[in-house]
N, C-alpha and C positions, 0 to 999 in steps of 0.2 A: 061663621065657619066652625066646623066641628073641631074639638080639642085634638091636638096632635099628640098621640101617645103610642106606646108599645115598645118593647125591647127589640130593637132591630140592629143590624149591622150598618154602620155609617157608609160603607162602600156599597153603592147600588149594584155592583157586580159580584160581591162576595156571596157565595152560594151556601146558605145555611139550611138547605132542605135535605141534605143527604149525609149519611154517616156510613158509607159503603166501603171505603178503602181498606179498612182493617179486616174485612171479611170476604175478600175475593179469592181466597184459596182455602183449601181444606179437603177432607176426605170425600165430600160430595160437592163437585164443582160444576158439573154440566149434566144436562139431560133431564127431561121431565119424568122419566121412569123412576128416578130416585124419589122425586116429590110424590108421585102417585103411588109408589109401592115401597114404602120405607121398610128397613130391616126390622125383624121382630124385636130387637133390643133397642130400636131407635127411641131416644128420649124425647124427640120433638114431633109435634103435629103441625103439618103445613096445610092450611085451610083458608077459605074465604072469610072475610071479616063478618062478625056477628054483632048485633047491637050492644050486647053486654061487654064488648071489648073496648068501648070508648074510654072508660076510666083508666084501664091499663095502658092504652095508647098515649093518653095525655101524661101519665106518670113517666112513661118511657121517654116521651118527647122532652119533658123537663130535665130528665137526667142526662140525655144524650145531646139534644140540640138547643134547649132553652125553654123559656116559659111560653105556654099556650093555654087557652081556656076553652070552655064549652062553647062560648059564642063564636069563636073562630072556627072550631071544629064543625059546628052546625052550619055555618056559612059555607065553608069550603067543601064539605063532603055531604052532609045530610040534606041541605037545602039546595044543592046543586041541581039546576033544572034539566041537565042533560043526561041524567041517569036516575033510575028508580031504586038504586042501591048504592052502598058505599063501595067503590071499586078498589078493593084492598085485599091483599093476601097477608096473613099473619103467620108467624111461627110461635107456637106455644110450648112451654116447658112446665110440667106439673100444673097445667091449667092457667098459667100466667103468660101474657104476651111478652115475648123477648125479642121479636124481630118483626118488621113491617115492610111491606112493599105496596104503598098506596098509589093512586092515580088521581090527578086533577083533570076532570072531564070538561071538554069544550066541544061545541059544534063548529066544525071547520067547513069552509066553502071554497070551491074552485069554480069560477064562472057561475053557472046556474046549478051546480051540484053541491049538495051538502052531505056531510058524514061526520061521525063522532071521532074525535081524537082524544087519546088518553095520554096524559103527561105524568110519568112516574115522578114522585116527589115525596118528601118526608120519609125517606128510606132510612131505617134504623136497625141496629143490632145492639142488644144490651152488652155492656163491656164484659160481663162474665160469660158470654156465649159467642164471642167472636172466634174467628179462625176455625169454624165448624161447618162451613158451607151454607149457612142460613141465607146469606145474600143470594147465592146461586140458586138455591132451592126455591126461594120465594119468587125469584125472577122467572124461572122456568115454569113454575105453577101459574104465574100471572099470564105468561104467553099461552100456556095450554088452555086457560079458562077463556081467553078472549079471541083465540085464533078463529078466523072466519065467522065471527058472530059479534054483534053489538057494536063494533067499532071498526074504523078503517085503518087506523095506524096508532102506534106509539110515537110520540115525538117529545124530546126534552132537551135540557141544556145542562149537562153534567159539568161539574168543576174538574180541573185537571186531575185531581186525586181519584175521581170516580169514573172518568172517561174510559179508562182501560177495561173496567168491569162491564160497561155498556157494550164496548166493541167485542169483548169476549163472548157475549151472549147474542151476537148477531146484529146489533145496531150498526148503522153506517153513518159517517159524518156527512152532513149537508154543507156546512161552511162555518167559519168564524163570523158570527153576526157582529157588525161594527156597533160599538157604543160610543156616543159623543158626549163629552164632558165640558161643562163650563165651570171651571173652578173659580169661585168668587171670593172665598175667605179661606185661604190656605191655613192660616193660623188656627182656625176653628177645628181643623182636622188633626192637629198634632197631639191631642190628648186621647184619641180613640185607641182601642186595643189592636186594631189591624195595622201591622207594620207596613203593609203595602200602601195603605192609604196615607200613612205618615210620609212615606217616601214620595208618593204622588204630590202631597202638599209641598214638600221641600223642593221638589223638582220643578214645580210650576210657579213658585213664589216670585222668582226674579222677573218673569215676563207677564204675569197675569194682568196687572193694572195697565201697563203700556199697551198690551195686546187689545184689551177691551176698549180703551180710549180710541185706538186707531180704528177698530172695527165700527165703533159707534158713529164716527164721522162719515163712514161710507154707506150707512143705511139710508134708504129712501123712505118716503112717507106717502101712504095711500090715503089721502085726506077724506075720500068718500066712504071709507070703511069705518064702522063702529064696532067696538069689542065690548061685550058684556060678560061679566063673571057670575056664575051660579054656584050655590052650595050644593044643589041637587041637579043631576044631569037632566037637561031638557030632552027627554027621550025622543019625542016625535021629530024634533029638528035634527038630532044626530042621526037617527035612522034615515031620514030623507036625504041628508048629505051623503051618508054611506051609499045609499041606493043610487045616487046620481052618477057614481063612477065606480062600480064594483070591479075590482081587478080580476083577471083570469088566474092569478097566482093563488096558492093555498094560503088562507088566512082565517082568523076567527070571524064567524058569521055574526055581524053586528045588527041583530034584530032587537025587538022589544025585550025579549027574555034576557039577552046579553046585557043590555043597559040597566034593566031593573035588578039584576043580580050581581054582575061582575064587579061593580064599584061599591058594594056594600061590605067589603072586607073591613072588619072592625079595627084592624091594626094599621090602617092607612087613613089619612085625611084627604079627601078628594075635592077638587074644584073643577068646574067645567067652564071653558071659555068659548064663546060663540061670536064669530065675526060676521057681520051683515053689511051688505052694500045696498043702499036705498031700501032697507028693510028686509032684503032677501038674504038668508044665510048662505055664506060662501065657504066657510071652513070652521072646524071645531077641534079643540084640544082638551083633553082631560088630564089634569096633573094630580099626582099622588105625592104626599109629603109625609116623611117620618123623621123621628129624631132618636138618637141613641148616643150615650156617652157625651152629651152636650153638642153633638154634631148633627146638623140638619141637612137632609137631602130632599130635593124635589125632582121627581121623574116626570117626563112628558109621556104619560102612560098610553094614551089613545089619541089617534089622529083620524079625522074624516074631512073630506072624502079621501079614500086611499088611492084612487086613480086621479088622473089629471083632468081638471076643469078650467075654464077660462080665467076665473078669479081666485082659484085656490091659492096660488103662491102669494098674491097680495094679502089675502085673508090670513094666511099662516104668518106672514111677516108682521102684520099688526098684532096678532095674538102673541108672538114671541116678544115683541116690544112690551106688551102688557105684563107678560109673565116675568120677564126680567125686572120690571119695575116693582111688581108685587112681591117678588121673592128676593129682594136685596139681602135679606137676612139669612138666606140659605147658604150653606157652605159650598154646595155643589149642585148644579142642575145637570140632568142626564137625559139623553134620548137614545132609543135602541132602534137599529135597523135603518132603512132608507126611506121610510114613509114621508118624512120631512126631508126635502132636498138637502143633501150635504152642503151644497154651496150656500144655502140659506142659513143653515146652522152655523157655518163658518163666519158668516156676516155678523152673527150675534156672539161670537167668541167661543163657540163650541169646538173642541178638538177631538178627532177620532183616536180611539185607542189602537188603531192599526197604522198610525203614523207617529213619527218622533215628536215629542219625547215620550208620549203616553204608551207607545208600543213596548217600551222598556220597563214601564212602571205598572200598568194596569193589567188585571187578569182578563184574558180573552173569554168571550162567550161562544162556546162551541155548541152548535145545534146538531143533534143526531136524530135518527128516525128508524123505525122498524115497521113495515107494513103488516097488517093483520089479515087482510083479505086481498086476494089477487084481483086484478082488474081485467077480467076476460082472459085469464091465463098469463097475463103480463106481470112478471115479477118486478117488484120495486116501482110499481105504477099504481096510483090511486086517483080516481076521477080523471083519468086520462093524462095525469101529470107524473113525470119521473120524479119521485120524491127525494132523490139525492141531488137533484139539480137546483142550486140556489136561486136560479132565475124563476123557479116555479113556486117560490115562497114570498110572502110579504109579512115580515115579523116586526112587531112593536113590543113594548113591555106588556101590552094587554094580552098577548098570547103566552106570556110567561107567568107561571103560577104565583110567584111571590110578590107580584106588583099589583 
C-alpha cells in the first residue's frame, strides 16, 4: 500500500479549499462589466490563468490555505483529462497573482448524456488585498468566460463562511448532502486543531463502543461473496460494474479516464475493494485515507454500481465488513451521499450528520449549483434534469474535489 502522507484536516468535512469570506464585499462586488472594463487607475488585472502563474499560485496557497506542491497541481489541473487548459481566473497586482478562482473539472453524466461540470475550488485572496472586491470580480469573470460554452454547469460544496458569496453571485442550493461517520477512536481526535472535531470526539465517546458492539451482532454474512483488496484500481471491473446500473441522476461519469486519473491524487492513499460472487463482480468501493496532526481518516470515496442490482447490497455489506476490519486504526470512517444505503451504513455503526447527536456537532455539506448553458431554453435545467432538485443528483466523495 502507498505511504499515507500529506498535511490535511482530520475532519473529512472541513473545507480547506476556499478563503472567500473575507473578500465578499468591497467597491466592486457584482457584475462582469467591472471585470471586463476596469477603471483606468485600477491596480488589478483580472484574467485567465497562464502557465507562468503556477509558482505564484503555489506560493499563495501555502500562505493562505496550506502546503501544496507541483505534483498535486499537475494532477489536479494540468493533467486533468476533462479540459485542455487550466480553468482558472487570477487577479494580479504588479504582475504577481494575489487572487484565484480555479475550477476542478469533471465529466458529469445523466442517463445517456454527458457534459462537463466545473467545481470552483482553491479560491484565495492574499491577506493584503482583501476587501477590495477580488472574489466578486474573479467570480464574475469566471462566469463570463464559461457561459454557454465548454461546460454545462458549476457545482460545488462551499463551507458556511463562503456559502453567502456563492448565493450572492447566483448559485442556488441543491441540498445538504448527508455525511455518515463511524467514529472508532474518539481519543485520537482530541489533539487536532479543529475544535469541531474535538467536540465530535467528546460527544460520541460515551456511546461509540456500545453502539458498535450492538450493531456488529445484527449484521448478516453472505458466505458466497469474496472480497479482494487492490492497491491499484482494477479499472475494467469497476467500469463494468458502473455500466451495469447507470443512474438517471447527475453524477461523475465513471469511465476509463475517470479511474485512470481521479484516484492519482498524491495527497491521498487509495485502496480498491472488489466483491465477487462465484467469480463475478457484484460491487466495488474505493477508500481514501489521510492523516494529519496524528489523526487518521478513511473515506469511502467511490461506490459501484450506483444503481440497484440483485447482489449489490450483499456485496457492499461484505466490503464494509472488510473495510472496518482493515481500518481498525483509523480514528473515523466517513461516507458521503446515499450511494451506500443509509440502513446498511447504520448496521456498521455509521451515523448521519443530519441526525442527533452529530447534527449538533458536525459541519453540514451544502451543495450549490449554477447552470452555464440553458437546456433548450429551460433555465436551471441541464440534460433534462432540474439541477436544484436533490433527487436529480447522486453524490459521493468522488464528485467532491478534495477527496
